[in-house]
N, C-alpha and C positions, 0 to 999 in steps of 0.2 A: 841254316840257322836262322838267317834272317825269315822266309817262312815262319819259321817258327813263333817268331818274334810279333810281324805282325798281324799272324790270328790271333795271340793274346791281347794285343791292342784293341783289335776290332771287338772282341768280343765283349770285353774289359766294358769300350765306351756303347756297345749298345743296353748290356745290362745297368749299367749307372744310370743311362738314358730311360729304360721304362722303368726303375726304381722309383724316379724323379719325375717321371711322365715329361723330358726335353728330350730335345730332338738329335743332342751330339752336339749342334754347332753353337759359337758361343753366341751369336746375334742373337738368333731365334732362344735360346736358352737364359737370355739377361731379360729378353723383352718379356717371356713367361712369369719367368719371377721376380719381376716388379708390377708387373698386372697381379698375382697372386697379394705380395707384397701391399699393396695401393689398396684393395678390395679388405683386407684385414684391419690396416688401421683405420679405413671408411666408416669399418662396422663399431670400431673402438669411438671414434668422436662422437657416438649416438649417446652414449651413457649418461648423461650431463643432461640432455634433454628431456629424459624421460623425471626427472622432477617437477611438481607443482610448484607455485608460486603460493603461500597462505593470502598475499596481497592483493595479488591477481583475483584468485578467486572470492576473498572477501567483497572487493571492487564488482565482480560479474553479477553475485547474489547480491546486491544492494541493491543497482538497479536492476535485476530483474530475477528477485528469488527461484534459486535450483540453478540456477546456468554456473553459478560457482561450484556447487555438487557434482554437475555435471562433467565440468572441465577436471574436476579430482575424480573421475568415473566412479563416481557414486551414484548410481542411476533410481534408484530405490527411494531415498532423501531427494532427488529430483523433480520424481513425479510428484513426492507428498508434498514438497512447498510448491509446486506450480498448481495443486491444487487447491489448495488453503488459495491463492494469490486469486485464482481463475473463480472459486466460490463466493468469497469476502467479495469481488469488482462485481461480480453479478448479481448475489443478493443487496449490496449497497444503492447499484443505479437502480433497482427496479423498487426497495422501498424510497428511493428519493423520489422516482415519479412518482409513486403512491401517492408520497406526502406532500405534494406536488399538487396534485391533483384532487385530497380531501382539503386541503388550503385554500383552493379556487373557489372550492363548493362551501364549505363554513364560510367564508367574507363573502358570497354570492347571497346566501341564506342572511346575513348578519345586515346585508344590503339592504334587502328586503323588506328586514320584521323590525329593524331597529331602528329609531330616528332620535338623533340629538335634540331637533326641535321638541320633540313629546318628551324628551329628558327634561331637558331647561325649564320648557312651562309650567311640568311639575313642580320642579326645584325652586324656581318662583315662588309658585302657589304655596306651596308646601315650607318656606323657606325659616316665617316667623312662626308656625307653629315649633319646627324641629328645634327651634332657638332662635328664644323670643327677643333677643337683643340686635337680629337682625332687619334690616330696613330694605327690604328687596327690591324699593325702587330707588335705593342708591348705586344701582348694580344695571350698568344698561348693557345686558345679555344680548338681547337682539337689534342688529343692526337696522338701519331704515327703510332697507329693502327686504327684509324678513329673516334675514342667514344669522347665524350666531356669532356672538363674537366671543371666541374661545378662551380670550384672554380673559375679559370680564366674568364668565364662565366659571375658570378656574382659580376665580380673586372670591366668586360666592361662594365654591366648595371649599375653599378654608376657610371663609369668615362663616360658615354653618356647621363644620366641624362634625365630631359624633360620629355616626357611619358612614360619616362622606370623607372618609378619609384618603380617599386616592384624587388625582385631577385628572379628568379625560384626556386620553392622548390625542392631539391631533389623527383628525382624519385620514386614515389609510396606512397609519402606523400599526408594525406589529402590536406596539402596545396596548393602538387602540381597540382591532381585533379579542386581544385578551384579555382586557379588562373588560366587556359589556358581556363578556359571559364567565366568568368568574367573581367579580363582588357585588354583594347585593343589591348597592347606593345603586346599581344599574339598570336593575330588574325594572321597574317605570318606564323604561322607553324602548321596551318590546308592546311590537302592538295587540300583541293580547293581552297585555296589563288592564289597558283602559283610558281614561284620559287623567288630567292634573285633578281631578275634581276625585278620583280615587283612592281610598288609604292604604298607607304601605308603611309597616315601618320594620327595624332591620329585624329578623330574627320570625318573622313572616314567611310564609311559602311563595315559594319564587315560579314566576307561569313556566308552563308545558315547552314552550321556545324556547326560554332561558335557557330549560334543562338539558332541552334537545343538545340546543348551540351549543351548550358547555361540552356535553359527548362527544361529537362528531369534530370540536377545536383538540378533543384529547388525543383524538381517531390519529389527525396527525401527528400528533406530537406522538407517539404512539412510534410513527414509521419513521420520522425522521430520526428519534433516536434509536433501530435497529440501523438505518442508515451510518450513524454517527459511530455504531461498534462493529460497522463492518469495514469503518475504513479506520479506527482504532487497530483492530486485525490487520489491517491489511500494511499500517506502519510497523506493527511487530514482527509481520512475518519478515521484512525486509531489514530489520533490525536483528532478527535471531538466525538468517538464514544466512547471512554476511557471515556472523561470527562465528554459526557451526560449517561455514562454507572452509573460513581459514582453519578450523581445527582440524575437517579432513581433510583438506591440504596438507595438512602435518601431517598426520597418519598415514596419509600416503607415503610421503615419503620416507616414512619411520618405517617402514613396509619396505624399502629397497636398501639392500645391502651390497656395498662397493666392495671389492675387494682388488686389490695391485699384484701381478705377479710379472716378472720377467722370462717372456718366450726367446727364442731361439728357431729362425727361419735359413734354411738353403735358400741361397739368393746365386742360379748358376752353381758356380763351381766353392761358393763362399759363404760361410756360417755367419748370420747378421742377427744380432738381440735387438730385440724392442721392449717396453714397457709393457702392460695387455690389462687394460679395467675390465674388473667382472661386475655386472649389474647381477641381483637376486632379490625377489621380487618373494616378500615372505607373507602369506595367508593367516 
């Protein structure tokens, strides 16, 4: 009878061990059960890490467009925003350099072909013809060393009035280079105009150098305009990318479905119960 009972115990133990992949020894079985249980809990702890932060996504894309979309796993948008950024920066840099080069060109042309002394001499000579009330001798336009007294020249321009509607800006200023190729009153300063005895009235044809210079200065402005537009695109790209990144992260989180359930697990010879979170990604 004892032999039969012993055989039944051995058979039951081996069967139970094979069914649960245990050894039949309490210490080893407890270790195996603990390891399996630990693995399951680690896997479940990763559920929350799959969510994306809209704030972080927006901050990333505001710093560098497309990075927030990459963080939110929207790779096509990443390529689009980065492509816009790189293209705008490239175009802006190229056209800004073109504008600088063109500016150097037209300023050098003006320094060579337009002279304030020529302009001042013609203005003094013809001031009383334009405005009979003007006495040019009351204006000390030229200093003793032959240089132009800019303040007196501007005062004479104001006194003449008429088509002398602007004061010549100081030499080298941006306004200086703009005025001499924009307003007809400065036509007399170009070297292809003539001298102080050459007649000129507002509305008369401008000199070829005046027209050429005006065109070249306009080209520089066009280059800078393209560069300026590129800068606006860059700023807009940063803002739109940040907004879109936050929205993309939010959409990503909505695709994640979380569910909870109570699971059981055989720990050695005991049944343990624990909660489990399930993550589902909805395409």
